[in-house]
VEXKEKE-938381 format. One record per residue (C-alpha): x, y, z negated; residue in three letters. Coordinates in steps of 0.001 Angstrom, whole numbers, plus 500000, padded with zeros to 6 digits. Layout:
residues N
XYZAla ...
This chain:
residues 663
602081277390462811Met 598364276708462347Lys 596543279384460311Ile 593306279008458330Ala 591748282383457472Tyr 589182282670454698Phe 586992285525453526Thr 586793284901449806Asn 589965285961447873Pro 589252283147445382Glu 589010280608448186Phe 592097278621447254Glu 591118278312443586Asn 587467277430444191Ser 588251274926446977Asn 591624273631445882Leu 591094270188447397Tyr 590188271674450811Leu 593149274042450684Ala 595573271249449849Asn 594170269076452640Ser 594651271923455135Leu 598184272490453920Lys 598822268785454334Gly 597799269149457992Leu 600303271967458418Gly 597976274941458011Phe 599024278201456420Ser 596241279582454208Ile 595724283356454674Met 593092285965453864Gln 590825287017456706Ala 591777289879459053Lys 589456292068460992Thr 591592291565464115Lys 593922288736465045Ile 596733288918467577Gly 596410286970470826Ser 599370284761469923Ser 597647283668466748Glu 594241282841468234Lys 595167279487469737Ala 595950277865466418Leu 593667279880464132Ser 590364278959462502Val 588026281008460343Tyr 586523279372457235Leu 583524281063455623Phe 582328279952452178Asn 578547279673451981Ala 577307282406449612Gln 574021284065448686Lys 575002287719449389Val 577239289038452195Trp 578836292500452292Thr 578970294600455438Asn 582738294059455657Ile 582237290293455591Glu 579515290531458225Lys 581930292539460426Asp 584533289820459991Gln 582022287221461188Ile 581152289344464230Lys 584787290016465132Asn 585721286357464821Ala 582814285337467054Val 583617288089469592Asp 587276286948469753Gln 586149283313470325Asn 587996282152467223Ile 586566278838465920Pro 584336279558462908Cys 583266277035460263Tyr 580854277282457364Ile 582051275597454153Ile 579303273972452105Ser 579928273421448426Arg 577224270716448350Ser 577182267325450024Ser 575364266739453293Glu 572384265298451369Asn 571764268765449871Cys 571948270640453192Ala 568700272580452546Asn 569928274444449479Glu 569300278245449552Thr 572921279485449677Thr 573730277439452771Leu 570435278388454467Thr 571105282132453995Asn 574639281777455380Thr 573608279870458528Ile 571349282796459562Lys 574433285051460022Leu 576123282757462553Phe 575372281650466110Pro 573446278435466532Gln 575397275153466302Asn 578141276722464167Thr 579872273686462571Pro 579422273070458811Ile 582101271362456720Leu 580692269177453938Tyr 582759267612451155Pro 584799265449450764Pro 587496267471452541Phe 590007264698453288Asn 592470264837456177Ala 590700262446458622Pro 587402264310458252Arg 589094267707458755Leu 590926266515461885Ile 587628265271463292Lys 585393268225462363His 587921270983463071Leu 588407269589466583Gly 592182269350466197Leu 592667265953467822Ser 594070267455471075Asp 596893269451469525Phe 597272267885466067Phe 598602264353465895Lys 598829263042462315Pro 601909261124461344Asp 601423257402461428Lys 601156255731458014Asn 604059253435457260Thr 602087250687455500Cys 601221247564457462Lys 597754246047456809Leu 596242242597457227Met 592433242618457544Ile 590486239362457054Val 586690239011457454Asp 584830236066459020Asp 582196238461460426Ser 583306239763463824Ser 581089242846463507Ala 582440243826460090Val 586011243018461171Leu 585676245248464238Gly 584324248123462139Thr 587123247816459558Leu 589763247680462311Glu 588313250821463902Leu 588271252660460537Phe 591831251636459651Val 593324252490463030Lys 591453255804462994Asp 593178256541459675Leu 596546255982461342Gly 597489252531459966Tyr 599020249578461766Lys 596923246483461206Cys 596646242820462115Trp 593113241365462051Cys 591633237869461942Thr 588329236137461217Gln 590102233022459866Ser 591361232867456281Ala 593561229875457180Asn 595132231793460053Glu 595773234701457669Ala 597476232375455182Arg 599729230944457911Asn 600574234448459137Lys 601619235458455598Leu 603925232428455428Lys 605699233499458635Met 605634237294458207Asp 606387238875454817Asn 606321242455456126Glu 602695243108455198Phe 602148245747452501Asp 598355245588452076Ile 595848242709452311Leu 592232243833452904Leu 589877240839452667Thr 586203239990452279Asp 585202238061449114Tyr 582837235462450605Gln 584263233514453565Met 583684229988454834Asp 587267228670454829Glu 588212230060451427Met 587171232956449188Ser 588955236295449295Gly 590375235690445802Ile 591817232324446879Glu 593430234027449879Leu 594902236693447570Ile 596411233966445366Arg 597908232323448464Glu 599302235658449688Ser 601173236257446420Arg 603021232966446871Lys 604734234465449909His 604571238224449205Ile 604379238626445396Pro 604109242432445477Asp 601495242718448232Ile 598743245223447378His 595350243490447547Thr 591924245042448228Ile 588746242960447858Leu 585535243918449693Ile 582516242493447887Thr 578837243027447396Gly 578876241014444153Leu 579602243427441319Gly 578740240966438549Asn 580795240063435491Lys 581792236624436776Ala 583204238093440009Thr 585131240770438092Leu 586635238190435694Leu 587651235978438610Glu 589179238975440390Ala 591155240019437292Ile 592395236443436928His 593375236496440614Gly 595276239820440162Arg 593185241848442615Val 594439245470442770Asn 591420247313444214Glu 587698246785444903Phe 585491248225447648Ile 581759247639447241Glu 579769246997450401Lys 579007248788452624Pro 582653249845453181Ala 582535253353454610Thr 585537255082456155Gln 585555257592453273Glu 585790254816450671Lys 588418253040452728Leu 590481256194453090Ala 590483256843449335Glu 591444253278448428Val 594155253061451109Leu 595558256402450011Gln 595877255105446429Arg 597387251873447686Ala 599917253712449839Glu 600877255924446929Gln 601370252866444689Arg 603395251060447343Ile 605444254178447924Ser 606110254477444196Ile 607094250797444001Gln 609411251112446963Lys 610860254323445623Ser 611364252745442203His 613102249712443700Ser 615176251877445986Lys 616151254190443148Leu 617057251249440911Leu 619290249737443600Ile 620890253090444360Gln 621612253738440707Met 623171250310440193Ile 625190250796443393Asp 626477254115442093Lys 627262252534438742Asn 629528250011440456Leu 631045252340443043Ser 631160255713441288Leu 632549255889437780Ala 631177259383437219Glu 627544258180437547Ser 627941255313435075Lys 626428257128432101Asp 623416258316434067Val 622786254849435447Leu 623156253245432039Lys 620670255674430507Ala 618207254913433288Thr 618585251172432846Leu 618110251447429106Glu 614855253315429642Ser 613353250423431593Leu 611064247878429943Asp 612369245142432250Glu 615516243189431440Ala 618124244207434047Val 621216242017434473Ile 624035242643436977Thr 625896239668438452Leu 629160239382440411Asp 629766237289443524His 630044234150441343Leu 626740234968439623Phe 628554235747436394Thr 626826238294434144Ile 628723241587434105Thr 626270243870432261Ser 622841243907430641Ile 620495246572429285Asn 618859246786425848Asn 615618245269427190Ala 617597242084427956Thr 618720241819424318Thr 615171242482423124Lys 613744239797425420Leu 616395237063425058Thr 617589237734421459Lys 621191237471422783Tyr 623692240294422142Glu 625600241724425105Ala 628917240033424208Asp 627130236652424062Glu 625875236946427654Leu 628576238872429539Ile 630833236404431319Gly 628148233671431196Gln 625963232235433972His 622216233114434018Pro 621416229392433622Lys 621552230117429887His 618350232119430394Leu 616608230408433321Ile 615856226734433914Thr 618008225088436572Glu 615002224490438830Lys 613983228185438844Lys 617564229356439342Trp 617953227141442425Lys 614731228642443749Gln 616158232166443313Leu 619559231214444699Glu 618101230014448011Gln 617354233624449081Lys 619816235771447130Pro 619165238882449234Lys 615706239141447727Lys 613811236365445983Ser 611079236322443344Thr 609542233580441254Cys 607723233083437979Glu 608887230823435160Gly 610051230980431554Glu 612980232792429945Thr 614936230652427479Ile 615607232748424377Arg 618482232253421953Lys 616138230572419456Asp 615096228178422317Arg 611614229646422485Lys 610179230102425980Met 608776233419427253Val 606623233609430412Ser 608553235822432855Ser 608869237023436428Lys 612366236836437971Phe 613649238979440836Thr 617152238413442257Leu 618485240911444794Arg 621857241513446465Lys 622688245190446015Ile 626259245293447389Ile 627388243139450264Glu 631070242740451060Gly 634079240745450023Lys 632620240534446538Lys 628851240682446545Asp 627022242227443607Val 623560241090442514Tyr 620912242400440156Ile 618583240099438224Leu 615416241726436846Val 613363239782434276Ile 609856241022433489Thr 607997239717430426Asp 604569238630431695Val 603503236829428501Ser 600866239485427618Pro 599323238992431042Gln 599459235201430610Lys 597848235497427173Met 595079237589428668Phe 594559235009431403Glu 594439232259428749Gln 591942234338426781Phe 589737234653429856Leu 590055230920430508Thr 589254229966426911Ser 586333232403426862Thr 584994230862430039Asn 585408227338428605Glu 583665228400425385Ala 580773229793427415Leu 580576226548429383Glu 580541224543426121Asp 577735226708424749Lys 575771226257427948Ile 576267222483427747Gln 575191222478424087Glu 572135224554424914Arg 571322222270427851Thr 571709219202425623Gln 569439220768422990Ser 566842221555425625Leu 567038218006426976Met 566612216561423473Glu 563703218906422787Ala 562160217889426114Lys 562552214197425262Glu 561054214758421808Glu 558134216654423325Ala 557576213898425886Glu 557735211258423135Leu 555280213232420985Ala 552984213622423968Asn 553194209878424653Gln 552462209073420992Glu 549526211476421053Lys 548133209791424166Ser 548554206345422608Glu 546905207552419390Phe 543923208982421285Leu 543551205727423231Ala 543739203658420023Asn 541391205880418033Ile 538864205798420870Ser 539028202002420850His 538828201795417051Glu 535798204109416931Leu 534037202457419828Arg 534413198850418578Thr 532536199123415211Pro 530065201603416677Met 529295199208419519His 528886196355417008Ala 526489198420414864Ile 524363199352417901Ile 524344195778419229Ser 523423194079415933Phe 520813196771415247Asn 519216195989418637Ala 519308192261417828Leu 517714192944414433Leu 514846194917416037Lys 514313192181418599Ser 514344189500415895Glu 511771191351413787Leu 509390191534416767Lys 509899187891417768Ser 507702184852416863Asn 510543183141415047Thr 509489181332411851Pro 509789183593408770Pro 512601181602407159Glu 514703181618410318Lys 513876185271410950Lys 515037186172407392Ser 518259184199407873Glu 519016185912411186Asn 518179189363409794Ala 520574188794406884Glu 523326187773409315Leu 522760190841411521Phe 522696193261408598Thr 525887191776407141Ser 527617192275410492Arg 526301195848410612Ile 527666196408407098Glu 531116195030408034Val 531303197280411108Ser 530067200248409089Ser 532756199640406449Gln 535397199441409186Arg 534152202689410706Leu 534118204325407261Leu 537723203261406581Arg 538814204702409916Leu 537122208028409173Ile 538616208033405654Asn 542074207427407136Asn 541676210433409422Leu 540505212570406510Leu 543396211330404344Asp 545933212278407045Val 544417215743407236Ser 544632216144403442Lys 548201214835403320Leu 549354217243406047Glu 547708220195404301Ser 549131219164400900Gly 545633218898399376Lys 545712215164398636Gln 545376214633394896Glu 545682211486392792Ile 543988210734389486Tyr 546126208303387520Arg 545215206130384570Ser 546184202655383381Asp 544834199900385667His 545545196213386198Asp 547332195865389555Leu 546440192160389728Leu 542727192928389246Ala 542846195561391999Ile 544564193017394250Thr 541892190381393586Asn 539148192908394408Asn 540780193704397746Val 541252189992398516Val 537560189399397799Glu 536528192251400121Ser 538572190919403049Ile 537671187258402527Glu 535444187220405670Pro 538467188290407742Leu 540577185513406178Leu 537907182920406867Asn 537457184111410429Glu 541129183349411217Lys 541335180382408803Gln 544137182083406876Leu 545225181009403394Lys 546145183831400956Leu 548058183073397747Leu 548397185659394924Val 551236185053392411Asn 551897187258389384Ser 555331186828387791His 554802189273384905Val 552903189065381625Glu 551137192387382143Ser 550188193982385463Cys 549095197250383840Thr 550257200260385818Cys 549581204027385604Asn 548039204605389036Ile 545114205998391010Asp 543161202749391432Ala 541216203899394487Glu 544339205023396347Lys 546348201878395498Ile 543330199801396535Asn 543545201592399899Gln 547281200814400216Val 546831197116399402Ile 543887196917401810His 546033198452404595Asn 548917196038404013Leu 546645192968403865Leu 544649194090406912Ser 547889194327408908Asn 549044190928407653Ala 545728189356408719Ile 545637191211412025Lys 549084190053413157Phe 549084186517411730Ser 548215183527413865Ala 545203181337413029Lys 545832178913410172Gly 548967180693408802Glu 549687181592405154Asn 549903185052403513Ile 551648185351400139Asn 551317188140397556Ile 553817188417394682Asp 553754190897391790Ile 557142191129390057Met 558915193142387381Gln 561330195766388761Ser 562915199193388211His 562785202386390256Ile 564816205588390364Asn 562409208514390045Ile 565164211152390347Glu 565100212458393909Arg 568523214114393690Arg 571346211906394932Glu 573782213166392304Ser 571828211734389357Thr 569819208615388572Glu 566803207988386323Lys 565576204392386263Leu 562183203470384808Val 560199200201384506Asp 558166199371387574Ala 556030196720389255Leu 556881195509392740Gln 554022194411395009Phe 555124192153397928Ile 553071190925400924Val 554699188238403104Arg 553244187015406381Asp 554438184789409207Thr 553204187034411990Gly 555018188830414823Ile 557321190846412546Gly 558829194358412962Val 562049195026414969Pro 564999196274412874Asp 565261199563414793Asn 561607200408413992Glu 561572199719410236Lys 561796203432409400His 559727204964412196Ser 556807202573411594Ile 555832204610408498Phe 555440207808410594Glu 552008209088411636Lys 550585207762414913Phe 553528205343415335Val 552997201641415960Gln 555594198926416349Ser 556371197947419918Ser 555383194390418987Lys 551933195525417851Thr 551007197202421128Lys 549410194012422349Thr 545704194779422005Gly 545517193969418304Ala 544095197419417589Gly 544982200045415027Gly 545538203790414940Thr 549063203989413552Gly 547784205804410449Leu 547497203069407804Gly 551207202737406967Leu 551774206519407111Ala 548921207070404620Ile 550201204235402427Ser 553699205755402344Lys 552336209186401344Glu 550181207658398561Ile 553079205596397156Ile 555424208619397194Glu 552784210711395383Leu 553060208042392642His 556913208567392661Leu 557194205083394135Gly 558772203642397278Ser 557637201443400160Ile 559639199486402739Lys 559498196616405223Val 561989193771405686Thr 562078190595407736Thr 560386187522406277Asn 562618184650407408Lys 562225182570409480Pro 559502184831410949Lys 557040187533410004Gly 557265190655407871Ser 557654191434404202Cys 556010194717403147Phe 556600195830399558Ser 555993198852397374Phe 557304199656393897Thr 555434201811391327Leu 556406203115387870Pro 554342201282385228Thr 553969204264382890Lys 553059207910383340Ala 556127210080383963Ile 556550212875381422Lys 559142215382382586Trp 560888217397379889Asn 561707221063380421Ser 
């Protein structure tokens, strides 16, 4: 017997894990002696707890142990990273140099190594068989060395495909230890493949990716254990020990279940005990005779299938399992497992795992069918799947929103660039005309031209300067109006005015433009009175904008028609109600290039021009936007339609009288 002596009477309580590990290696734990018999020396070791103060008796024990050449070890309560702590330093001074120090954790492989027991202590080989898969030869070699050093049988490969084929041929593997990231397939895919051939295999995944997505995928793939890289031998030993315990419990449970059913069939006196055990199980347990006829069931079977015992006994399990799944189980009746659905009495289907096993072999074989309800696990998997799909949908929605925002930003940037180009052109043209005609005027005044001719030329030049100045002023006013409209500071001053008179004034002011293009403009009033409660200056601006556009985009020699007609308008902005009042409708028809149908709404937005107008005709894209804002401030409306066979028809409608809202 191997003996471990210790000096501290409370040794076993304070270092319970170390004591248990030593006992597991066959040591007997005893309190230190001053002298040890010669027959005991060969298999004895002295363990000294590191402590701050040592008594003379304890110092004598150290001396005697050293003098008798008994192996002495110092036990550190702290890990090797804390080796410089005071207690350990004071203890080391009492011992010869190079006295070994035992650091936690105190597991069996470390104790065998550090106690130097390899020559006379051979640990029992572990019974579990491992498959190790890693496409890195260096990592695979290290894992193989660790596992074999821990006493396990293992089969190793760098190829995930080779591992899958090996699992098909050999179902004796208990543990699959695999890397997560591999070229041929991921570790989780390999684990899924392994469960097709060995459903109960214990799986361990080695990964350096501890993120949420990896964990969710691993849970979905039914991974049993994780080891984060780097995989040390200590980590590996702990995980394999847990795995071996789980496998041992599973095997013991299966063995016990088979033994109890065997006793139930062969020994009448154990029937009650077996029945009680079966009833305590959550799984549905059904016994079958050599013809696969049901002979007994437990309460869990009734709970799962909704059938009473007398409804199932004497029947074939095909009442509960689809024919396809039953044939799959029947192919290997000694032990076969598959997943499918249990058919309940009410014809509802329950996700289940089926295990069929022959428990008595002879003239009349006896089988046991175990049905496990896996619907909660399936529901959880569906929840994970749906959650993942929902996250993907949200990501797609967010991506779509970002793309739309990007397109809108690009469009706005394009419109801004076009506006800046147009405004530069519009500012430069009248300014250039003013400068040029001013230079001509100066030159004419200094020339020797006859006075009458000089006066005629000067009048022509000044009129051209005035026209360009008016154009420049309108452009600046448009920019100022846009600024006021955006800030909400645009105000209108309404009073009764004759819309026809305002129209005639505008026509008179643009007559040079009409003459220049040889255009004919006809004004037709279809009402007795054109009186309207409006801001004359603002409506003048709107009419001027509409007529300027009609002139600008009409070909030489064409006609422009203006009609003023009686109408009605709804001044109630809420869709649920309607309030119609008398109104005048002002219509401008031209035979120009027209406006495409898909642009009839956007053309009234700021800085927007019709695609048909981007032909060098000029303009800033502000006139219609300003006109729309002015008309809406009057509680009116403005729109554009197609003037058949060609051209555009712009019209606005205004209430004729001041609107007096009641409370």
